[in-house]
C-alpha positions as CSV (number, residue, x, y, z in Angstrom):
1,M,-0.5,3.9,-18.8
2,A,2.8,5.3,-20.1
3,G,1.7,8.2,-22.3
4,L,-1.5,8.9,-24.1
5,D,-0.3,9.2,-27.7
6,P,0.3,5.8,-29.4
7,A,2.3,7.5,-32.2
8,A,4.9,8.5,-29.6
9,S,6.4,5.2,-28.4
10,Q,9.8,3.5,-28.2
11,F,10.3,0.4,-30.2
12,D,7.7,1.3,-32.7
13,F,8.7,1.4,-36.4
14,G,6.8,2.2,-39.6
15,D,4.1,4.6,-40.6
16,D,1.4,2.3,-39.5
17,P,2.0,1.2,-35.8
18,L,-0.8,-1.3,-35.7
19,A,0.4,-3.1,-38.8
20,Y,3.9,-3.2,-37.4
21,L,2.7,-4.5,-34.1
22,D,0.6,-7.2,-35.8
23,R,3.7,-8.3,-37.6
24,R,5.6,-8.5,-34.3
25,F,2.9,-10.8,-32.9
26,R,3.1,-12.9,-36.1
27,L,6.9,-13.2,-35.9
28,S,6.7,-14.4,-32.3
29,R,4.2,-17.1,-33.2
30,E,6.3,-18.1,-36.2
31,L,9.4,-18.4,-34.0
32,W,7.5,-20.6,-31.5
33,A,6.2,-22.8,-34.3
34,R,9.7,-23.3,-35.6
35,L,11.0,-24.1,-32.1
36,E,8.3,-26.7,-31.6
37,A,9.3,-28.4,-34.9
38,K,13.1,-28.0,-34.3
39,Q,15.1,-31.1,-34.0
40,L,18.3,-30.5,-31.9
41,E,21.5,-32.2,-33.0
42,P,22.9,-34.9,-30.7
43,G,24.8,-33.2,-27.9
44,Q,23.2,-29.8,-28.4
45,P,21.9,-28.3,-25.1
46,Y,18.1,-27.8,-24.6
47,D,18.6,-24.3,-23.2
48,V,18.6,-22.8,-26.7
49,L,14.8,-23.5,-26.9
50,R,14.1,-21.7,-23.6
51,R,16.2,-18.7,-24.5
52,S,14.6,-18.4,-27.9
53,F,11.1,-18.9,-26.5
54,D,11.6,-16.2,-23.9
55,S,12.9,-13.9,-26.6
56,G,9.7,-14.2,-28.5
57,L,7.7,-13.7,-25.3
58,R,9.5,-10.5,-24.6
59,Q,8.7,-9.2,-28.1
60,T,5.0,-10.2,-27.5
61,A,4.9,-8.4,-24.2
62,R,6.5,-5.3,-25.7
63,A,4.0,-5.3,-28.6
64,T,1.1,-5.8,-26.2
65,Q,2.0,-2.7,-24.2
66,L,2.2,-0.6,-27.4
67,V,-1.1,-1.9,-28.8
68,T,-2.9,-1.1,-25.6
69,K,-2.0,2.6,-26.1
70,H,-4.3,2.7,-29.0
71,V,-7.3,2.0,-26.8
72,A,-8.5,5.4,-25.5
73,G,-5.4,6.9,-27.1
74,I,-5.1,10.5,-28.0
75,S,-2.9,12.1,-30.6
76,Y,-1.2,15.1,-29.1
77,V,0.7,17.8,-31.0
78,R,2.2,21.1,-30.0
79,D,0.8,23.1,-32.8
80,F,-0.4,26.7,-33.1
81,A,-3.5,28.0,-34.8
82,G,-3.3,27.9,-38.5
83,T,-1.5,24.6,-39.0
84,G,-4.8,22.7,-39.6
85,R,-4.2,20.3,-36.8
86,N,-5.8,20.3,-33.3
87,P,-3.7,19.7,-30.2
88,L,-5.8,16.8,-29.1
89,T,-7.3,14.2,-31.4
90,P,-8.7,10.9,-30.1
91,V,-7.5,7.8,-32.0
92,S,-10.1,6.9,-34.5
93,P,-12.8,4.5,-33.3
94,D,-11.9,2.1,-36.1
95,K,-8.2,2.0,-35.0
96,Q,-9.2,1.4,-31.4
97,R,-11.5,-1.5,-32.5
98,A,-8.6,-2.9,-34.6
99,A,-6.2,-2.6,-31.6
100,L,-8.6,-4.4,-29.3
101,K,-9.2,-7.1,-31.9
102,L,-5.5,-7.6,-32.2
103,L,-5.1,-8.0,-28.4
104,S,-8.1,-10.3,-28.3
105,D,-6.6,-12.6,-30.9
106,A,-2.9,-12.5,-29.9
107,V,-3.1,-12.2,-26.1
108,F,-6.5,-13.1,-24.7
109,S,-7.9,-15.8,-27.0
110,A,-8.0,-19.5,-26.0
111,D,-5.4,-20.3,-28.7
112,S,-3.0,-17.5,-27.9
113,F,-0.4,-19.6,-25.9
114,R,-1.1,-23.2,-26.8
115,F,1.9,-25.5,-27.1
116,S,2.5,-29.3,-27.1
117,P,3.4,-31.0,-23.9
118,E,6.5,-32.4,-25.6
119,F,7.7,-28.9,-26.4
120,L,7.3,-27.7,-22.8
121,Q,9.2,-30.7,-21.6
122,R,12.2,-29.7,-23.6
123,M,12.7,-26.3,-22.0
124,G,16.1,-26.8,-20.4
125,I,18.3,-24.3,-18.7
126,D,22.0,-23.4,-19.1
127,Y,23.7,-24.7,-16.0
128,L,26.8,-22.6,-16.7
129,Q,25.0,-19.3,-16.7
130,V,22.6,-19.6,-13.7
131,D,23.2,-19.7,-10.0
132,W,22.9,-23.5,-9.8
133,P,21.8,-25.2,-7.6
134,N,19.8,-22.2,-6.2
135,V,17.7,-21.9,-9.3
136,N,14.5,-24.0,-10.0
137,P,15.1,-25.7,-13.3
138,D,11.4,-26.1,-14.0
139,F,9.8,-24.1,-16.8
140,S,6.5,-22.3,-16.0
141,L,4.6,-21.2,-19.1
142,T,1.7,-20.4,-16.9
143,A,3.6,-17.8,-14.8
144,R,5.1,-16.2,-17.9
145,V,1.7,-15.9,-19.6
146,Q,-0.1,-14.8,-16.5
147,S,2.3,-11.9,-16.0
148,L,1.8,-10.7,-19.6
149,Q,-2.0,-11.0,-19.6
150,A,-2.5,-9.5,-16.2
151,G,-0.4,-6.5,-17.2
152,A,-2.4,-5.9,-20.3
153,L,-5.7,-6.4,-18.5
154,G,-4.6,-3.9,-15.8
155,L,-3.9,-1.3,-18.5
156,L,-7.2,-1.8,-20.3
157,L,-9.3,-1.8,-17.2
158,S,-7.5,1.2,-15.6
159,D,-9.3,4.3,-14.4
160,T,-7.3,6.3,-16.9
161,V,-8.6,4.4,-19.9
162,A,-12.2,4.4,-18.6
163,A,-12.0,8.2,-18.1
164,R,-10.6,8.8,-21.5
165,L,-13.2,6.7,-23.3
166,L,-16.0,8.4,-21.5
167,E,-14.5,11.8,-22.3
168,S,-13.7,11.0,-25.9
169,E,-17.4,10.5,-26.8
170,G,-17.8,14.3,-26.9
171,K,-14.6,14.7,-29.0
172,V,-15.5,12.4,-31.8
173,N,-17.4,13.6,-34.9
174,G,-20.4,11.4,-35.4
175,N,-20.8,10.5,-31.7
176,A,-22.8,7.4,-32.5
177,Q,-19.6,5.8,-34.0
178,A,-17.4,6.5,-31.0
179,F,-15.6,3.6,-29.3
180,R,-17.2,3.3,-25.9
181,L,-16.3,1.9,-22.6
182,E,-19.0,-0.8,-22.8
183,E,-17.6,-2.0,-26.1
184,L,-14.2,-2.5,-24.4
185,H,-15.9,-4.5,-21.7
186,A,-17.9,-6.6,-24.1
187,A,-14.8,-7.4,-26.3
188,L,-12.7,-8.5,-23.2
189,H,-15.6,-10.6,-21.9
190,A,-16.0,-12.4,-25.2
191,A,-12.3,-13.2,-25.6
192,I,-11.6,-14.1,-22.0
193,W,-14.6,-16.2,-21.2
194,S,-15.1,-17.9,-24.6
195,E,-15.4,-21.4,-23.0
196,L,-18.6,-20.4,-21.3
197,R,-20.1,-20.3,-24.8
198,T,-18.3,-23.3,-26.4
199,G,-18.5,-25.6,-23.4
200,Q,-14.9,-26.6,-23.9
201,D,-12.8,-27.5,-20.8
202,I,-10.8,-24.6,-19.3
203,P,-7.0,-25.2,-19.0
204,L,-4.9,-23.6,-16.2
205,I,-3.7,-20.6,-18.3
206,R,-7.3,-19.7,-19.2
207,R,-8.5,-20.2,-15.6
208,N,-5.8,-17.7,-14.4
209,L,-6.8,-15.1,-16.9
210,Q,-10.5,-15.5,-16.1
211,R,-9.8,-15.3,-12.4
212,E,-7.8,-12.1,-12.9
213,H,-10.7,-10.6,-14.9
214,A,-13.3,-11.6,-12.3
215,N,-11.2,-10.4,-9.4
216,R,-10.6,-7.0,-11.0
217,V,-14.3,-6.5,-11.7
218,A,-15.2,-7.5,-8.2
219,T,-12.6,-5.3,-6.6
220,A,-13.7,-2.3,-8.6
221,L,-17.3,-2.9,-7.3
222,L,-16.3,-3.5,-3.7
223,R,-13.5,-1.0,-3.3
224,P,-13.6,1.6,-6.2
225,S,-10.7,3.9,-6.2
226,A,-11.2,7.7,-5.8
227,T,-10.3,8.2,-9.5
228,M,-12.7,5.7,-11.0
229,P,-15.5,7.5,-12.9
230,A,-19.0,6.8,-11.6
231,D,-20.1,5.6,-15.1
232,A,-17.2,3.1,-15.1
233,R,-18.4,1.6,-11.8
234,A,-22.0,1.4,-13.2
235,L,-20.8,-0.3,-16.4
236,L,-18.7,-2.8,-14.4
237,R,-21.8,-3.7,-12.4
238,V,-23.6,-4.5,-15.6
239,E,-20.6,-6.5,-16.8
240,A,-20.6,-8.5,-13.5
241,T,-24.3,-9.2,-13.7
242,A,-24.0,-10.4,-17.3
243,L,-21.0,-12.6,-16.5
244,R,-22.8,-14.0,-13.5
245,A,-25.7,-15.1,-15.7
246,E,-23.3,-16.9,-18.1
247,L,-21.5,-18.6,-15.2
248,V,-24.8,-20.0,-13.9
249,A,-25.7,-21.3,-17.3
250,A,-22.3,-22.8,-17.9
251,Q,-22.4,-24.9,-14.7
252,R,-25.1,-27.0,-16.4
253,K,-22.8,-27.9,-19.3
254,P,-21.1,-31.4,-19.1
255,G,-17.8,-30.7,-20.8
256,Y,-15.8,-29.2,-17.9
257,S,-13.3,-31.0,-15.7
258,K,-13.7,-31.1,-11.9
259,V,-11.1,-28.3,-11.5
260,A,-12.8,-26.2,-14.1
261,Q,-16.1,-26.7,-12.4
262,A,-14.6,-25.6,-9.1
263,H,-13.1,-22.5,-10.9
264,L,-16.5,-21.5,-12.3
265,A,-18.1,-21.9,-8.9
266,Q,-15.4,-19.7,-7.3
267,A,-15.8,-17.1,-10.0
268,L,-19.5,-17.1,-9.4
269,A,-19.1,-16.7,-5.6
270,T,-16.6,-13.8,-6.2
271,L,-19.1,-11.9,-8.3
272,D,-22.0,-12.7,-6.0
273,E,-20.1,-11.3,-3.0
274,A,-19.2,-8.2,-5.0
275,L,-22.8,-7.6,-6.3
276,K,-24.4,-8.1,-2.9
277,A,-21.9,-6.2,-0.7
278,P,-22.2,-2.5,0.0
279,V,-19.7,-0.3,-1.7
280,V,-16.6,0.6,0.4
281,R,-14.8,3.7,-0.7
282,Q,-11.1,3.9,-0.3
283,A,-11.0,7.6,-0.2
284,I,-13.6,10.4,0.4
């Protein structure tokens, strides 16, 4: 994670970073809604839609990276005694919860990147500005979203974030109100695997995100890094066990397509292998 202080970031404006970043997410969604409704003039190229869409996605990705810095973030100042400020102050638990809620709604929810088929069919390219015919003209929303979501998930489930959250419990006044690592896991679980509760079918974008989450949890159990805190491994085992139970229950629900059923079975097998296998350390 690039830096520990969310108040020290590029491309961050205003005295309330989370409010500004929430606005960035909203502006991207507003841009996409307008693009979906836009009627091009006869003769106007379709590539304007793709360029504008990707511009909004870049803003979303940038905002996502900045929001993640609030989770396990620490305010760092180079003060001396007598200023009334301590050098290290964890981001308040309420702000961490607000940041995670923002990510859950804007990046990890089932409705985060939902567009009409007609809109996706209109994503043309500018043939005068690409190395044609060596460029695939197809438009992959799935690949774009997968890259964004995997990056955010990698930051939130990193060893650095886990260690900071565990350490921050002793740095927060009113320890009972501290934002804890298990709360992070629970929030990600609820946002990423919401279809297990609703019984709704699971589209490709959601399957990719769920697969990424399950694989990261399984890998942490099978091959924990040397820097992963022991408590983080223990909590991930609890997470894997809880997710496994939900997957077993979900397989009895009738609303899933055949590919979604195969996806759930694969995720269950991945977690079973991780929970049953002995731990292999990458380093001593």
